[in-house]
VEXDREN-2710 file (C-alpha; in Angstrom, 1 decimal):
% VEXDREN-2710
k/r/px/py/pz
1/UNK/32.8/-80.8/36.5
2/UNK/30.4/-83.4/37.8
3/UNK/26.7/-83.8/37.0
4/UNK/25.7/-82.9/40.6
5/UNK/27.5/-79.5/40.2
6/UNK/25.8/-78.6/37.0
7/UNK/22.4/-79.8/38.3
8/UNK/22.9/-77.5/41.4
9/UNK/23.8/-74.5/39.1
10/UNK/20.8/-75.0/36.8
11/UNK/18.3/-75.4/39.7
12/UNK/19.6/-72.2/41.3
13/UNK/19.2/-70.0/38.2
14/UNK/16.2/-67.6/38.3
15/UNK/15.3/-67.9/34.6
16/UNK/14.5/-71.0/32.5
17/UNK/17.6/-73.1/32.1
18/UNK/18.5/-76.5/30.6
19/UNK/21.8/-78.5/30.7
20/UNK/22.8/-80.8/27.9
21/UNK/25.4/-83.5/28.6
22/UNK/27.9/-84.1/25.9
23/UNK/29.2/-87.1/27.8
24/UNK/25.7/-88.7/27.5
25/UNK/25.2/-88.4/23.8
26/UNK/23.9/-84.8/23.9
27/UNK/20.9/-85.7/26.0
28/UNK/19.3/-83.3/28.4
29/UNK/20.8/-83.8/31.9
30/UNK/18.5/-81.5/33.8
31/UNK/16.1/-78.5/33.6
32/UNK/14.9/-76.2/36.3
33/UNK/11.1/-75.7/37.0
34/UNK/11.0/-72.4/35.0
35/UNK/12.1/-74.3/31.9
36/UNK/9.8/-77.2/32.5
37/UNK/6.9/-74.8/32.7
38/UNK/7.0/-74.3/29.0
39/UNK/9.1/-77.2/27.7
40/UNK/7.1/-79.8/29.7
41/UNK/8.0/-82.4/32.3
42/UNK/10.0/-85.6/31.5
43/UNK/12.5/-84.0/29.1
44/UNK/15.5/-85.3/31.1
45/UNK/17.2/-88.1/29.2
46/UNK/15.9/-87.1/25.8
47/UNK/18.1/-85.9/23.0
48/UNK/17.9/-82.2/22.6
49/UNK/16.7/-82.6/19.0
50/UNK/13.4/-84.0/20.3
51/UNK/12.8/-81.1/22.7
52/UNK/14.0/-78.1/20.7
53/UNK/12.5/-78.6/17.3
54/UNK/13.1/-75.1/15.9
55/UNK/16.0/-75.1/13.4
56/UNK/17.5/-71.8/14.8
57/UNK/17.5/-73.4/18.3
58/UNK/19.2/-76.6/17.1
59/UNK/21.7/-74.7/15.1
60/UNK/22.7/-72.5/18.1
61/UNK/23.1/-75.6/20.4
62/UNK/25.1/-77.5/17.8
63/UNK/27.3/-74.4/17.2
64/UNK/28.0/-74.0/20.9
65/UNK/28.9/-77.7/21.2
66/UNK/31.2/-77.9/18.2
67/UNK/32.9/-74.5/18.4
68/UNK/33.0/-73.9/22.1
69/UNK/31.7/-70.4/21.5
70/UNK/28.6/-68.8/22.9
71/UNK/25.6/-68.9/20.5
72/UNK/22.3/-67.0/20.6
73/UNK/18.9/-67.7/19.1
74/UNK/15.5/-66.1/19.1
75/UNK/12.8/-68.7/19.6
76/UNK/9.0/-68.6/19.7
77/UNK/7.2/-71.0/22.1
78/UNK/3.4/-71.4/22.4
79/UNK/2.2/-70.9/25.9
80/UNK/-1.5/-70.9/27.0
81/UNK/-2.7/-70.4/23.4
82/UNK/-0.3/-67.4/22.8
83/UNK/3.2/-67.1/21.5
84/UNK/6.0/-66.2/23.9
85/UNK/9.3/-64.9/22.6
86/UNK/12.6/-65.9/24.2
87/UNK/16.3/-65.0/23.6
88/UNK/18.2/-68.3/24.1
89/UNK/21.9/-68.3/25.0
90/UNK/23.9/-71.5/24.6
91/UNK/27.2/-71.8/26.5
92/UNK/29.7/-74.6/26.2
93/UNK/31.0/-75.5/29.7
94/UNK/34.4/-77.2/29.7
95/UNK/33.5/-79.2/26.7
96/UNK/31.3/-81.4/28.8
97/UNK/28.0/-79.6/29.0
98/UNK/25.9/-77.1/27.0
99/UNK/24.0/-74.7/29.3
100/UNK/20.9/-73.2/27.6
101/UNK/19.2/-70.3/29.2
102/UNK/16.1/-68.4/28.2
103/UNK/15.3/-64.7/28.7
104/UNK/11.6/-63.8/28.1
105/UNK/11.3/-61.0/25.6
106/UNK/7.6/-61.2/25.0
107/UNK/6.9/-57.7/26.4
108/UNK/9.6/-56.2/24.2
109/UNK/8.3/-58.1/21.2
110/UNK/4.7/-56.9/22.0
111/UNK/6.0/-53.3/22.1
112/UNK/7.8/-53.7/18.8
113/UNK/4.7/-55.2/17.3
114/UNK/2.6/-52.3/18.6
115/UNK/5.0/-49.9/17.0
116/UNK/4.9/-51.7/13.7
117/UNK/1.1/-51.7/13.8
118/UNK/1.0/-48.1/14.7
119/UNK/3.2/-47.1/11.8
120/UNK/1.1/-49.3/9.5
121/UNK/-2.2/-47.7/10.8
122/UNK/-0.9/-44.2/10.4
123/UNK/0.3/-44.9/6.9
124/UNK/-3.1/-46.4/6.0
125/UNK/-5.0/-43.5/7.6
126/UNK/-2.9/-40.9/5.6
127/UNK/-2.9/-42.9/2.4
128/UNK/-6.6/-42.7/1.7
129/UNK/-7.0/-38.9/1.9
130/UNK/-3.7/-38.3/0.1
131/UNK/-4.9/-40.6/-2.7
132/UNK/-8.2/-38.7/-2.9
133/UNK/-6.4/-35.4/-3.0
134/UNK/-4.0/-36.5/-5.8
135/UNK/-6.9/-37.9/-7.8
136/UNK/-8.9/-34.6/-7.5
137/UNK/-5.9/-32.5/-8.4
138/UNK/-5.4/-34.6/-11.6
139/UNK/-9.1/-34.2/-12.4
140/UNK/-9.0/-30.4/-11.9
141/UNK/-6.1/-30.2/-14.2
142/UNK/-7.8/-32.2/-16.9
143/UNK/-11.5/-32.9/-17.4
144/UNK/-12.8/-30.4/-14.9
145/UNK/-10.5/-27.5/-15.7
146/UNK/-13.2/-25.7/-17.6
147/UNK/-16.1/-26.7/-15.4
148/UNK/-16.7/-24.2/-12.5
149/UNK/-19.4/-26.4/-10.8
150/UNK/-17.2/-29.5/-10.8
151/UNK/-14.3/-27.4/-9.5
152/UNK/-16.3/-26.1/-6.6
153/UNK/-17.5/-29.6/-5.7
154/UNK/-14.0/-31.1/-5.9
155/UNK/-12.4/-28.3/-3.9
156/UNK/-15.0/-28.9/-1.2
157/UNK/-14.1/-32.6/-1.1
158/UNK/-10.4/-31.8/-1.1
159/UNK/-10.9/-29.4/1.8
160/UNK/-12.7/-32.2/3.7
161/UNK/-9.9/-34.7/3.1
162/UNK/-7.2/-32.1/4.1
163/UNK/-9.1/-31.4/7.3
164/UNK/-9.2/-35.1/8.0
165/UNK/-5.4/-35.3/7.6
166/UNK/-5.1/-32.3/9.8
167/UNK/-7.2/-33.9/12.6
168/UNK/-5.1/-37.0/12.4
169/UNK/-1.8/-35.1/12.6
170/UNK/-3.1/-33.0/15.6
171/UNK/-4.2/-36.1/17.4
172/UNK/-0.9/-37.8/16.8
173/UNK/0.9/-34.7/18.2
174/UNK/-1.4/-34.7/21.2
175/UNK/-0.8/-38.4/21.9
176/UNK/2.9/-37.9/21.6
177/UNK/2.8/-35.0/24.0
178/UNK/0.7/-36.8/26.5
179/UNK/3.0/-39.9/26.4
180/UNK/6.0/-37.6/27.0
181/UNK/4.5/-36.0/30.1
182/UNK/2.4/-38.8/31.6
183/UNK/4.9/-39.3/34.4
184/UNK/4.8/-35.7/35.5
185/UNK/2.4/-34.8/38.3
186/UNK/0.2/-31.8/37.4
187/UNK/0.1/-28.9/39.8
188/UNK/-2.6/-26.6/38.4
189/UNK/-5.8/-26.2/40.5
190/UNK/-8.8/-26.9/38.3
191/UNK/-12.5/-25.9/38.9
192/UNK/-13.9/-29.2/37.5
193/UNK/-17.5/-28.0/37.1
194/UNK/-16.4/-24.8/35.4
195/UNK/-14.1/-26.6/33.0
196/UNK/-16.9/-29.0/32.0
197/UNK/-19.3/-26.1/31.4
198/UNK/-16.7/-24.4/29.2
199/UNK/-16.3/-27.6/27.2
200/UNK/-20.0/-27.9/26.7
201/UNK/-20.2/-24.3/25.5
202/UNK/-17.6/-25.1/22.9
203/UNK/-19.6/-28.1/21.7
204/UNK/-23.0/-26.4/21.6
205/UNK/-22.9/-25.8/17.8
206/UNK/-22.2/-29.5/17.2
207/UNK/-25.0/-30.5/19.5
208/UNK/-27.4/-28.1/17.8
209/UNK/-26.6/-29.6/14.4
210/UNK/-27.9/-33.0/15.7
211/UNK/-30.6/-31.5/17.9
212/UNK/-29.0/-32.9/21.0
213/UNK/-29.4/-31.3/24.4
214/UNK/-26.4/-31.4/26.7
215/UNK/-27.1/-31.3/30.5
216/UNK/-24.5/-30.8/33.2
217/UNK/-25.5/-32.1/36.7
218/UNK/-23.5/-31.8/39.9
219/UNK/-24.3/-34.1/42.8
220/UNK/-21.4/-32.7/44.9
221/UNK/-22.3/-30.6/47.9
222/UNK/-19.3/-28.2/47.3
223/UNK/-17.3/-26.9/44.4
224/UNK/-14.7/-29.5/43.3
225/UNK/-11.2/-28.4/42.7
226/UNK/-8.6/-30.9/41.5
227/UNK/-4.9/-30.9/40.6
228/UNK/-4.5/-31.3/36.8
229/UNK/-3.6/-29.9/33.4
230/UNK/-6.5/-27.8/32.2
231/UNK/-5.8/-28.3/28.5
232/UNK/-5.5/-32.1/28.9
233/UNK/-8.7/-32.4/31.1
234/UNK/-10.6/-30.2/28.6
235/UNK/-9.4/-32.6/25.9
236/UNK/-10.8/-35.6/27.9
237/UNK/-14.2/-34.0/28.4
238/UNK/-14.3/-32.7/24.8
239/UNK/-13.7/-36.1/23.4
240/UNK/-16.2/-37.9/25.7
241/UNK/-19.0/-35.4/25.3
242/UNK/-18.4/-35.0/21.6
243/UNK/-18.6/-38.8/21.2
244/UNK/-22.0/-38.7/23.0
245/UNK/-23.2/-36.0/20.6
246/UNK/-21.9/-37.8/17.5
247/UNK/-22.9/-41.4/18.2
248/UNK/-25.9/-40.9/20.5
249/UNK/-29.4/-40.6/19.3
250/UNK/-30.2/-37.7/17.0
251/UNK/-32.6/-35.4/18.9
252/UNK/-31.5/-37.1/22.2
253/UNK/-29.7/-36.1/25.3
254/UNK/-26.2/-36.2/26.6
255/UNK/-25.8/-35.9/30.4
256/UNK/-22.6/-35.1/32.2
257/UNK/-22.8/-35.9/35.9
258/UNK/-20.2/-34.8/38.4
259/UNK/-20.2/-36.5/41.8
260/UNK/-18.0/-37.1/44.8
261/UNK/-18.7/-40.7/46.1
262/UNK/-17.5/-41.7/49.5
263/UNK/-16.0/-44.9/48.0
264/UNK/-14.9/-45.7/44.4
265/UNK/-14.0/-49.4/43.8
266/UNK/-11.4/-48.5/41.2
267/UNK/-9.6/-46.2/43.7
268/UNK/-10.5/-48.2/46.8
269/UNK/-11.2/-44.8/48.5
270/UNK/-13.2/-41.7/48.1
271/UNK/-12.8/-39.8/44.8
272/UNK/-14.4/-37.7/42.1
273/UNK/-16.4/-39.3/39.4
274/UNK/-17.5/-37.8/36.1
275/UNK/-19.9/-39.8/33.9
276/UNK/-21.0/-39.0/30.4
277/UNK/-24.2/-40.8/29.2
278/UNK/-26.3/-40.5/26.0
279/UNK/-29.3/-42.1/24.4
280/UNK/-27.4/-44.1/21.8
281/UNK/-27.5/-47.9/21.3
282/UNK/-24.6/-48.5/23.6
283/UNK/-21.4/-50.6/23.0
284/UNK/-21.4/-54.3/22.7
285/UNK/-19.3/-55.7/25.7
286/UNK/-17.1/-57.6/23.2
287/UNK/-15.6/-54.3/22.1
288/UNK/-14.9/-52.9/25.6
289/UNK/-11.4/-54.4/26.2
290/UNK/-10.1/-52.8/23.0
291/UNK/-12.0/-49.5/23.1
292/UNK/-9.0/-47.4/24.0
293/UNK/-6.6/-49.0/21.5
294/UNK/-5.2/-46.7/18.9
295/UNK/-7.2/-46.8/15.6
296/UNK/-9.7/-49.3/17.0
297/UNK/-13.1/-48.5/15.7
298/UNK/-16.4/-50.3/16.3
299/UNK/-17.8/-48.9/13.0
300/UNK/-14.9/-47.7/10.8
301/UNK/-17.1/-46.2/8.1
302/UNK/-19.4/-44.3/10.5
303/UNK/-16.4/-43.1/12.5
304/UNK/-14.7/-41.6/9.5
305/UNK/-18.0/-40.0/8.3
306/UNK/-18.2/-38.3/11.7
307/UNK/-14.6/-37.1/11.4
308/UNK/-13.1/-39.5/13.9
309/UNK/-9.4/-40.4/13.8
310/UNK/-9.5/-43.5/16.0
311/UNK/-7.1/-41.9/18.5
312/UNK/-9.5/-40.0/20.7
313/UNK/-10.0/-42.6/23.4
314/UNK/-6.4/-43.6/23.3
315/UNK/-5.5/-40.0/24.2
316/UNK/-8.1/-40.0/27.0
317/UNK/-6.7/-43.2/28.5
318/UNK/-3.2/-41.8/28.5
319/UNK/-4.3/-38.5/30.1
320/UNK/-6.3/-40.2/32.8
END
């Protein structure tokens, strides 16, 4: 095989590819534009040691050259101030060239990292109330076993921690169910205004506890009916309105406005818009991009005090 042939093959490959010539002292013969995008220009003619500095990558190339067998490596390359993850495949071609191709696995790695973070966060969220329960059980068995007042107080705390775990488990189940059905188109006809009114009625006791008034306003000329899942939409409105009650100003107002604008930029067409506003301090714009992430909290201590699990807005995002 001649150099021109391997150059033609590499340039025609749709993914980052590099050819190393064994006849030219293991120097890089050519690289296609996709490879140069992250390896840099001017790599032709350089020994592969000076381009691929990661030990796993060097080991894979050397293995393919010496054994003639295909070798694989997982490499991390910095791109635009972030790490990109590639699966590299090294193939010995007729004992003359080593073809190195790269498959971008960054999305898969990100998904795996999200799963690892999710498991770690769930473990952390469950560990705290479990530790508290175990501590109080031990106390009730020992120093407080003959103290009715202490028993009553500790049992109240244990109930609170158990309820916290129950909320977390329920939200995890809700999130799992929503993710499993998010590709299914809903067919139920929903009276949107009626559903919002029902949700507000359920939350009246929570609003009364903080002296918050909840107002429902409709700017639509006619009743609005949409296709949806009533349970999931109720969960959306419950979460948003409850957040307004919990984190808005005590003694303030929460306003739910239903409208049907002729044009919505997000849809690039007419649509139905529901807004929930309160008298709270608002959210710093720096937090907005991460607001719907699982377990992301602006104020972790206050969120836990209010009974939040850190999953509410993640569930809302998946439903919508």
